[in-house]
C-alpha positions as CSV (number, residue, x, y, z in Angstrom):
1,M,9.9,24.6,18.8
2,D,8.9,24.0,22.3
3,A,5.2,25.4,22.4
4,A,4.5,23.0,18.8
5,L,6.1,19.8,20.2
6,E,3.6,20.5,23.4
7,D,0.9,20.9,21.3
8,V,1.8,17.3,19.6
9,E,1.5,16.0,22.8
10,F,-1.5,17.4,23.6
11,L,-2.9,15.8,20.9
12,A,-0.9,12.3,21.1
13,L,-1.8,11.8,25.1
14,S,-5.7,12.0,24.3
15,A,-7.2,9.4,21.2
16,N,-10.9,11.7,21.7
17,R,-8.7,15.0,21.1
18,V,-7.4,13.1,17.3
19,T,-10.3,12.0,16.7
20,V,-12.8,15.2,17.3
21,L,-9.7,17.3,15.4
22,Q,-10.0,15.2,12.5
23,S,-13.6,14.6,12.4
24,L,-13.9,18.4,12.6
25,A,-11.1,18.8,9.7
26,A,-13.6,16.5,7.7
27,G,-16.4,18.8,8.2
28,P,-19.0,20.6,10.7
29,R,-20.3,18.5,13.9
30,S,-23.3,18.5,16.5
31,R,-21.3,17.6,19.7
32,S,-24.1,14.9,20.2
33,A,-22.0,13.4,16.9
34,L,-18.6,13.8,18.0
35,A,-20.1,12.3,20.7
36,E,-21.0,9.3,19.1
37,E,-17.8,9.1,16.6
38,T,-15.7,9.1,19.4
39,G,-17.6,8.0,22.7
40,A,-16.6,10.7,25.0
41,S,-18.8,11.6,27.7
42,Q,-20.2,15.8,26.9
43,A,-18.2,16.8,29.7
44,T,-14.5,14.9,28.2
45,L,-15.8,16.6,25.1
46,G,-16.5,20.1,26.6
47,R,-13.3,20.1,27.7
48,I,-11.3,19.3,24.2
49,L,-13.9,21.8,22.5
50,A,-12.7,24.2,24.9
51,D,-9.0,24.0,24.5
52,F,-9.6,23.7,20.7
53,E,-11.3,26.8,20.5
54,E,-8.4,28.6,23.1
55,R,-6.1,27.3,20.4
56,S,-8.0,28.7,17.7
57,W,-8.3,25.1,15.5
58,A,-12.4,25.1,16.3
59,R,-14.9,28.0,16.6
60,R,-18.5,27.6,17.0
61,T,-21.4,27.6,14.1
62,D,-24.6,27.5,14.6
63,G,-25.4,24.0,14.7
64,G,-22.1,22.7,16.6
65,Y,-18.4,23.3,15.8
66,E,-16.2,23.2,12.1
67,A,-12.3,23.7,12.6
68,T,-10.3,26.7,11.1
69,A,-7.6,27.0,8.8
70,T,-5.4,25.8,11.3
71,G,-7.6,23.3,13.3
72,R,-7.2,21.8,9.2
73,L,-3.9,22.5,8.8
74,V,-2.8,20.8,12.1
75,A,-5.4,17.7,12.0
76,D,-4.0,17.4,8.2
77,A,-0.1,16.8,9.8
78,F,-1.1,14.5,13.0
79,S,-3.1,12.4,10.3
80,D,0.6,12.4,8.2
81,L,2.6,11.8,11.7
82,L,0.3,8.8,12.3
83,D,0.0,7.1,9.2
84,A,4.0,7.6,8.6
85,L,4.2,6.1,12.2
86,K,1.7,2.9,12.0
87,L,3.7,2.4,8.8
88,E,6.9,2.8,10.6
89,V,5.8,-0.3,12.8
90,D,4.4,-2.1,9.8
91,L,8.1,-1.7,8.4
92,R,10.2,-2.2,11.3
93,D,11.3,-5.4,11.6
94,I,12.2,-5.9,7.2
95,V,13.2,-2.8,7.0
96,A,17.4,-3.5,7.7
97,Y,16.6,-6.2,4.8
98,L,14.8,-3.5,2.5
99,P,16.8,-2.7,-0.9
100,T,15.8,0.9,-0.3
101,E,19.0,2.5,-2.8
102,E,16.8,0.1,-4.9
103,L,13.3,1.8,-4.6
104,G,13.2,4.8,-6.5
105,F,9.9,6.0,-4.4
106,D,9.1,7.5,-1.3
107,L,8.1,4.7,1.7
108,A,5.6,6.3,2.7
109,R,4.2,5.4,-0.9
110,L,3.6,2.2,0.8
111,A,1.1,3.4,3.6
112,D,-1.3,1.5,1.6
113,A,0.2,-2.0,1.5
114,T,-0.3,-5.5,2.1
115,I,2.4,-6.8,4.3
116,T,2.5,-10.2,4.7
117,V,5.6,-12.2,6.4
118,P,6.2,-15.7,7.5
119,T,4.7,-17.3,10.7
120,E,5.2,-20.7,12.9
121,T,2.2,-22.3,11.0
122,R,2.6,-19.9,7.6
123,P,6.1,-20.6,7.0
124,N,5.4,-19.9,3.2
125,A,3.1,-16.9,3.7
126,P,5.2,-14.2,1.3
127,V,5.7,-16.9,-1.3
128,Q,1.7,-17.9,-1.9
129,R,0.6,-13.8,-1.3
130,L,2.3,-13.6,-5.0
131,I,1.3,-16.9,-5.8
132,D,-2.1,-15.7,-5.3
133,L,-1.8,-12.7,-7.4
134,E,-0.1,-15.2,-10.1
135,R,-2.6,-17.4,-10.0
136,D,-5.5,-15.2,-12.3
137,A,-2.9,-12.8,-13.6
138,A,-2.7,-11.6,-17.8
139,E,0.1,-10.3,-17.6
140,V,3.4,-10.7,-15.3
141,R,6.7,-9.1,-15.1
142,A,9.4,-10.3,-12.9
143,F,12.7,-8.9,-11.8
144,S,14.9,-10.6,-9.7
145,H,17.7,-12.4,-8.1
146,A,15.6,-15.4,-7.0
147,F,13.2,-17.5,-8.9
148,N,10.8,-20.2,-6.2
149,E,9.6,-23.3,-7.1
150,Q,6.3,-22.4,-7.0
151,T,5.6,-19.7,-9.4
152,L,8.3,-21.1,-11.6
153,S,6.0,-24.0,-12.0
154,L,2.6,-22.1,-11.8
155,M,4.1,-19.3,-14.6
156,A,5.3,-22.2,-17.1
157,D,1.8,-24.1,-17.2
158,R,0.0,-21.5,-17.4
159,A,1.8,-19.4,-20.2
160,T,2.2,-22.8,-22.1
161,D,-1.8,-23.0,-22.0
162,G,-1.6,-19.4,-23.1
163,A,-3.1,-18.2,-20.1
164,V,-0.4,-15.6,-19.1
165,R,1.7,-13.0,-20.6
166,F,5.4,-13.8,-18.5
167,R,8.4,-11.8,-19.4
168,G,11.5,-12.4,-16.8
169,V,14.8,-11.1,-15.8
170,F,16.9,-12.9,-13.6
171,S,20.5,-12.8,-12.5
172,P,22.5,-15.2,-13.6
173,D,22.4,-17.6,-9.8
174,V,19.2,-18.3,-11.4
175,V,19.5,-19.6,-14.2
176,E,22.4,-21.3,-13.4
177,A,20.6,-23.3,-10.3
178,L,17.0,-23.8,-11.9
179,A,19.3,-25.1,-14.8
180,S,21.3,-27.8,-12.6
181,D,18.0,-29.2,-10.8
182,G,16.2,-31.4,-13.2
183,A,12.7,-30.8,-12.4
184,L,13.1,-27.0,-11.7
185,R,15.0,-26.8,-15.7
186,R,12.0,-29.1,-17.1
187,H,9.6,-25.6,-15.8
188,L,11.8,-23.1,-17.1
189,L,12.4,-24.7,-20.8
190,A,8.5,-24.8,-20.4
191,L,8.7,-21.3,-20.0
192,V,11.4,-20.3,-23.2
193,D,9.0,-22.1,-25.4
194,A,6.0,-21.0,-24.4
195,E,4.9,-18.6,-27.3
196,T,3.2,-15.9,-24.1
197,A,6.4,-16.4,-22.6
198,A,10.0,-15.1,-22.9
199,V,13.0,-14.4,-20.0
200,R,16.3,-12.6,-19.9
201,V,19.7,-12.6,-18.1
202,R,20.9,-9.9,-16.7
203,S,25.2,-10.7,-17.0
204,A,25.4,-7.3,-13.9
205,G,22.5,-9.3,-12.1
206,V,19.2,-8.2,-10.5
207,P,19.3,-5.7,-6.8
208,V,15.4,-6.7,-5.9
209,A,13.1,-9.3,-6.4
210,G,10.0,-7.8,-8.2
211,T,6.5,-8.8,-9.8
212,L,4.0,-6.9,-11.7
213,V,1.0,-8.6,-11.9
214,D,-0.8,-6.5,-14.1
215,G,-1.3,-3.2,-12.2
216,R,0.3,-4.6,-9.0
217,V,3.9,-4.4,-7.4
218,H,5.1,-7.3,-5.0
219,L,8.6,-7.3,-4.0
220,L,10.0,-10.5,-1.5
221,V,12.5,-9.7,1.1
222,R,15.3,-11.4,1.7
223,D,18.0,-11.3,3.8
224,D,21.8,-11.3,3.7
225,S,21.2,-15.4,3.9
226,G,18.8,-15.6,1.9
227,V,15.7,-15.8,4.2
228,L,12.7,-14.9,3.1
229,R,11.1,-12.2,5.7
230,A,8.5,-10.5,4.3
231,S,6.3,-10.2,1.2
232,I,4.7,-6.1,0.3
233,D,2.8,-5.3,-2.5
234,T,0.9,-2.7,-3.5
235,D,-1.1,-0.9,-6.5
236,D,0.5,3.0,-5.7
237,A,1.2,4.5,-9.1
238,A,4.4,5.7,-8.1
239,V,5.4,1.9,-6.7
240,R,4.0,1.2,-9.9
241,E,5.9,3.8,-12.4
242,W,9.0,3.2,-10.0
243,A,8.5,-1.0,-10.9
244,D,7.4,-0.6,-14.6
245,D,10.8,1.7,-14.9
246,A,13.0,-0.4,-13.2
247,F,11.7,-4.2,-15.5
248,D,12.1,-2.1,-19.0
249,R,15.7,-0.9,-17.9
250,Y,17.0,-4.1,-16.6
251,W,15.4,-5.4,-19.3
252,T,16.9,-3.7,-22.4
253,E,20.5,-4.4,-20.0
254,A,19.5,-8.0,-20.3
255,T,20.1,-10.9,-23.0
256,P,17.5,-13.6,-23.9
257,L,17.7,-16.8,-22.5
258,D,17.3,-19.7,-25.2
259,R,16.9,-23.8,-25.1
260,D,21.0,-24.1,-25.1
261,D,21.7,-22.1,-22.1
262,V,19.0,-24.3,-20.1
263,I,20.6,-27.6,-21.0
264,S,24.6,-26.7,-20.7
265,P,24.5,-23.8,-18.2
266,E,27.7,-22.5,-18.2
């Protein structure tokens, strides 16, 4: 283990070493090509390549150098580690609020996700990201314990015009809150009445705020006080599969919402 940790430290202490090994793992490179990719001097490259040859991570070719099988193994593993650490940095401030017990996929699948957080100038940025995705979508499926006014009004208007096929399954508290407000109730009724929309209520609640917008999955992340902390969206296949299954399960376990439920909430 100590030798392995020494090699990790050896790579981690030099961005040039990482770049050179990743480049060689991608294919043979001349020293001039490596110099162009890294910006390193020939002297620095000479030391790096000598160290790689000593570790049997690289070997000379007629035109320069190439990675060995073990060199490619190390490059791939280190790249995976870097990807995981970059994702961890992105998630560090919001991971405490992620409903990880409900997310049936490896967090590594979020490596290419778009993470949007509120800022002083754009406190509503996570919701605005969702609205931007929904504005031109052909199909929207939502499962959530919250339904904000902007999304509700957008979906109601677009569904009334027949511009989107909307299906949503929500917690009872969501319907109760919307029905108790005059303006929100009108939007909800418009959604219930729209031919291209359907709304259901899951009596057991919905523990995660997710939306499938065409082929993209969007998650709203709130803290225990309901404060919006971030949104995450991705088109990763494994995340889409989880979201499809989650929506279908919640939808099957829910009951249709009709006008009487909205006009005279219990």
